[in-house]
C-alpha positions as CSV (number, residue, x, y, z in Angstrom):
1,X,13.9,-4.5,2.8
2,X,10.3,-5.9,3.3
3,X,8.9,-5.0,6.7
4,X,6.7,-7.7,8.4
5,X,4.8,-7.4,11.6
6,X,3.5,-10.5,13.4
7,X,1.0,-10.1,16.2
8,X,-0.1,-12.9,18.5
9,X,-0.7,-12.9,22.2
10,X,0.4,-16.5,22.5
11,X,4.2,-16.7,22.5
12,X,4.6,-20.2,20.8
13,X,2.2,-19.2,18.0
14,X,4.0,-15.9,17.6
15,X,7.4,-17.6,17.3
16,X,6.1,-20.1,14.8
17,X,4.5,-17.5,12.6
18,X,7.6,-15.3,12.8
19,X,9.9,-18.1,11.8
20,X,7.6,-19.1,8.9
21,X,7.7,-15.5,7.7
22,X,11.5,-15.5,7.8
23,X,11.7,-18.9,6.1
24,X,9.4,-17.7,3.3
25,X,11.5,-14.6,2.7
26,X,14.7,-16.6,2.6
27,X,13.1,-19.1,0.2
28,X,12.2,-16.3,-2.2
29,X,15.7,-14.7,-1.7
30,X,14.1,-11.5,-0.3
31,X,15.4,-9.4,2.6
32,X,12.8,-9.1,5.3
33,X,12.7,-7.6,8.8
34,X,10.2,-9.5,11.0
35,X,9.0,-7.6,14.1
36,X,7.0,-9.7,16.7
37,X,4.3,-8.2,18.9
38,X,2.5,-9.9,21.8
39,X,0.2,-6.9,22.3
40,X,-2.1,-5.6,19.5
41,X,-2.3,-2.1,21.1
42,X,1.5,-1.9,21.0
43,X,1.5,-2.6,17.2
44,X,-1.3,-0.1,16.8
45,X,0.6,2.6,18.7
46,X,3.8,2.0,16.7
47,X,1.9,2.5,13.4
48,X,-0.4,5.4,14.4
49,X,1.9,7.3,16.8
50,X,5.4,6.5,15.6
51,X,4.7,6.1,11.9
52,X,6.0,2.5,11.7
53,X,5.7,1.1,8.2
54,X,4.9,-2.5,7.4
55,X,4.4,-4.2,4.1
56,X,2.8,-7.3,5.5
57,X,1.0,-8.0,8.8
58,X,0.2,-11.4,10.2
59,X,-2.6,-10.9,12.8
60,X,-4.1,-13.4,15.2
61,X,-7.8,-12.5,15.5
62,X,-8.4,-13.6,19.1
63,X,-6.4,-11.1,21.2
64,X,-7.1,-9.0,24.2
65,X,-7.3,-5.2,24.2
66,X,-7.7,-4.8,20.4
67,X,-8.7,-7.9,18.5
68,X,-7.4,-8.7,15.0
69,X,-10.5,-7.5,13.2
70,X,-10.5,-4.1,14.9
71,X,-6.7,-3.9,14.5
72,X,-6.9,-4.4,10.8
73,X,-9.7,-1.8,10.5
74,X,-7.6,0.8,12.3
75,X,-4.4,0.0,10.5
76,X,-5.8,0.2,6.9
77,X,-6.2,4.0,6.8
78,X,-2.5,4.3,7.8
79,X,-1.1,1.5,5.7
80,X,-3.6,1.2,2.8
81,X,-1.3,-0.9,0.7
82,X,-0.2,-3.3,3.4
83,X,-1.1,-7.0,3.0
84,X,-2.9,-8.6,5.9
85,X,-3.0,-12.3,6.7
86,X,-5.5,-13.3,9.4
87,X,-4.7,-16.4,11.6
88,X,-7.4,-17.8,13.8
89,X,-8.9,-20.9,15.4
90,X,-12.5,-19.9,14.6
91,X,-13.8,-20.3,11.0
92,X,-16.7,-18.0,11.5
93,X,-14.4,-15.0,11.2
94,X,-13.6,-15.9,7.6
95,X,-16.6,-13.9,6.2
96,X,-15.6,-10.8,8.2
97,X,-12.0,-11.2,7.0
98,X,-13.2,-11.3,3.4
99,X,-15.3,-8.1,4.0
100,X,-12.2,-6.3,5.3
101,X,-10.4,-7.1,2.1
102,X,-7.5,-8.9,3.8
103,X,-5.1,-10.8,1.7
104,X,-5.6,-14.2,3.1
105,X,-7.3,-16.1,5.9
106,X,-5.5,-19.0,7.5
107,X,-7.1,-21.4,10.1
108,X,-4.7,-22.4,12.9
109,X,-5.7,-26.0,12.3
110,X,-4.1,-25.8,8.8
111,X,-1.3,-23.3,9.5
112,X,1.6,-25.5,8.5
113,X,0.0,-26.2,5.2
114,X,-1.6,-22.8,4.3
115,X,0.5,-20.1,5.9
116,X,3.7,-20.8,3.9
117,X,1.7,-20.6,0.7
118,X,0.0,-17.4,1.8
119,X,3.3,-15.9,2.8
120,X,4.9,-16.8,-0.5
121,X,2.1,-15.3,-2.5
122,X,2.0,-12.1,-0.4
123,X,5.8,-11.6,-0.5
124,X,6.0,-12.1,-4.3
125,X,3.4,-9.4,-4.8
126,X,5.1,-7.0,-2.3
127,X,8.4,-7.6,-4.0
128,X,7.0,-6.5,-7.4
129,X,5.2,-3.5,-5.9
130,X,8.4,-2.5,-4.1
131,X,10.0,-2.0,-7.4
132,X,7.2,0.4,-8.3
133,X,7.1,2.7,-5.4
134,X,8.5,6.1,-4.4
135,X,10.6,6.3,-1.2
136,X,11.4,9.6,0.5
137,X,12.2,11.1,3.9
138,X,9.5,13.1,5.7
139,X,9.7,14.4,9.3
140,X,12.8,12.4,10.0
141,X,11.4,9.0,8.9
142,X,11.3,7.2,5.6
143,X,8.0,6.9,3.8
144,X,7.1,4.9,0.7
145,X,4.1,5.2,-1.6
146,X,3.2,2.6,-4.2
147,X,2.7,4.0,-7.7
148,X,-0.7,2.3,-7.8
149,X,-1.8,4.3,-4.7
150,X,-1.0,7.7,-6.3
151,X,-3.9,9.6,-7.9
152,X,-2.2,12.9,-8.9
153,X,0.5,15.3,-7.9
154,X,0.4,19.1,-7.6
155,X,2.5,21.7,-5.9
156,X,2.2,24.1,-3.0
157,X,5.0,26.6,-2.8
158,X,8.3,24.7,-3.1
159,X,6.7,21.3,-2.3
160,X,5.1,18.6,-4.4
161,X,2.0,17.2,-2.9
162,X,1.3,13.6,-3.7
163,X,-2.4,12.8,-3.4
164,X,-2.8,9.1,-2.6
165,X,-5.4,6.8,-1.1
166,X,-7.3,9.5,0.7
167,X,-4.2,11.1,2.0
168,X,-1.5,13.6,1.1
169,X,2.3,13.6,1.3
170,X,4.6,16.5,0.7
171,X,8.0,16.2,-0.9
172,X,10.5,19.0,-1.2
173,X,11.3,18.9,-4.9
174,X,10.0,20.3,-8.2
175,X,7.3,18.5,-10.2
176,X,9.8,17.9,-13.0
177,X,12.3,16.3,-10.6
178,X,9.6,14.1,-9.1
179,X,8.3,12.9,-12.5
180,X,11.9,12.1,-13.5
181,X,12.3,10.2,-10.2
182,X,9.2,8.2,-10.8
183,X,10.4,7.3,-14.3
184,X,7.1,5.9,-15.5
185,X,4.9,6.5,-18.5
186,X,1.9,6.3,-16.2
187,X,2.6,9.8,-14.9
188,X,2.1,12.8,-17.3
189,X,1.7,16.5,-17.0
190,X,-1.9,17.7,-17.8
191,X,-1.1,21.2,-16.6
192,X,2.1,23.0,-15.7
193,X,1.3,22.4,-12.0
194,X,-0.5,19.0,-12.2
195,X,0.8,15.5,-12.9
196,X,-1.8,12.7,-13.1
197,X,-1.5,8.9,-12.8
198,X,-3.1,7.6,-16.0
199,X,-4.2,4.4,-14.3
200,X,-6.5,6.6,-12.2
201,X,-8.2,8.5,-15.0
202,X,-11.8,7.4,-15.7
203,X,-12.4,9.8,-18.6
204,X,-11.6,13.2,-20.2
205,X,-14.5,15.5,-20.3
206,X,-14.0,18.9,-22.0
207,X,-10.8,20.2,-20.5
208,X,-11.0,18.1,-17.3
209,X,-9.8,14.7,-16.3
210,X,-12.2,12.8,-14.1
211,X,-10.5,10.4,-11.8
212,X,-11.8,7.1,-10.4
213,X,-12.2,8.6,-7.0
214,X,-14.4,11.4,-8.3
215,X,-11.7,14.1,-8.3
216,X,-11.9,16.4,-11.3
217,X,-8.6,18.0,-12.5
218,X,-8.2,20.8,-15.1
219,X,-6.2,20.1,-18.3
220,X,-4.5,23.0,-19.9
221,X,-5.4,23.7,-23.5
222,X,-1.8,23.2,-24.6
223,X,-1.7,19.7,-23.0
224,X,-5.2,18.5,-23.9
225,X,-4.2,16.7,-27.2
226,X,-1.2,15.0,-25.6
227,X,-3.2,13.9,-22.6
228,X,-5.8,12.3,-24.9
229,X,-3.0,10.7,-26.9
230,X,-1.3,9.3,-23.8
231,X,-4.6,7.9,-22.6
232,X,-5.3,6.3,-25.9
233,X,-2.0,4.6,-25.9
234,X,-2.4,3.5,-22.3
235,X,-5.9,2.2,-22.8
236,X,-5.0,0.6,-26.1
237,X,-7.8,2.3,-28.0
238,X,-8.6,5.7,-29.5
239,X,-10.6,8.2,-27.5
């Protein structure tokens, strides 16, 4: 199920965008739950306080209380992988939208032409990413982490700790169980207590793996050769 939030303080625009989101999902044969919001602060509360998860957000920029730009900036740390589509009447916001790394910018004057295409593109990407993510229950709610957001996994006591996009998530299972659940060649043991995402490795230096975010992880002597071999295969060249 793809979760979509639509936020617009104007009811007619909200209903139109919500219906286009439903139509796009149906056209692509995807199951989607579209949640409409007329207040940006209500959407922000649901995400930050209640842990609501959304894969795609359609945000009007001109809204009272919290405008779309501020809303996107506050949402990103909590939903780093969510796609955001801005909808606005004012073209001067386009540059700011680009700087916020939103998925697409749609002028209201061209909404009927451009929003369906933007929705189709976003939903196709989300559908692919959904097949490559790990879902689990934490604190009574479901959480999902995309593979591409995971940097590495280690353990604390009986928990696995998934380090992803500047955050951490704990899962009550062994590292071996988690690696089996991920079922991807991208994740390998570099130490008995550390699993790394090969897509996040910048280089191997001595007995350490340097990740793209600057994290340096130890590689055990017994796993050094296999780590280099796996990286060589992944990168398509010899180290």
